C-alpha positions in Angstrom: 110.1 105.8 131.6 112.0 103.7 129.1 109.1 101.4 128.5 106.9 104.5 127.7 109.5 105.6 125.2 109.3 102.2 123.5 105.5 102.6 123.1 105.7 106.2 122.0 108.4 105.4 119.4 106.1 102.8 117.9 103.2 105.2 117.8 105.4 107.8 116.1 106.5 105.2 113.5 102.9 104.3 112.8 102.0 108.0 112.3 105.0 108.6 110.0 104.3 105.5 107.9 100.5 105.8 107.8 100.0 102.7 109.9 102.6 100.5 108.3 105.3 98.8 110.4 108.1 99.9 108.0 109.3 102.9 106.0 109.8 100.5 103.0 106.9 100.2 100.7 106.4 96.5 100.1 103.3 97.1 98.0 100.9 94.2 98.0 103.7 91.7 98.8 104.5 91.5 102.5 107.8 90.1 103.9 107.9 86.5 104.8 110.0 87.1 107.9 111.0 90.0 110.1 113.4 90.5 113.0 113.0 93.0 115.8 116.3 93.3 117.8 116.0 94.9 121.1 112.2 94.5 121.1 111.6 95.8 124.6 107.9 95.1 125.3 107.4 94.1 121.7 105.1 96.9 120.6 106.6 97.0 117.1 106.5 93.2 116.7 102.9 93.0 117.8 101.9 95.8 115.4 103.8 94.2 112.5 102.2 90.8 113.2 98.8 92.5 113.1 99.5 94.2 109.8 101.5 91.4 108.1 99.4 88.4 108.9 101.5 85.9 106.9 104.9 87.2 108.2 106.8 85.2 110.8 108.3 87.8 113.2 111.1 87.0 115.6 111.5 89.5 118.5 114.8 89.4 120.5 115.9 91.1 123.7 118.2 90.7 126.7 115.3 90.5 129.2 111.7 89.2 128.9 109.5 92.2 129.6 107.0 91.4 126.9 103.5 92.9 126.7 100.9 90.3 127.9 99.2 90.2 124.5 102.4 88.8 123.0 101.2 85.3 124.1 98.1 85.3 122.0 99.8 86.3 118.7 100.6 83.3 116.6 103.1 84.7 114.1 105.4 86.2 116.7 108.2 84.3 118.4 110.4 85.7 121.3 114.0 84.9 121.8 115.8 86.0 124.9 119.6 86.4 124.4 122.6 88.5 123.7 124.4 88.8 120.4 
């Protein structure tokens, strides 16, 4: 059930921000780096990597339960650990 919540939360964010990964309006300039703490399956990180092609995204979580498509994305890096 929690994994579904992660996916639905990402879909809600996309609807609220008109498909952008952030509420902040970066304009034409996209961020160089982004951090997703507590990434879960990595839905937000994958979406951000797709929208921000030149952004290096680091996704971090306690456990590795990543979505299989995570392996094919070149600008996303996963770190397993605890702060």
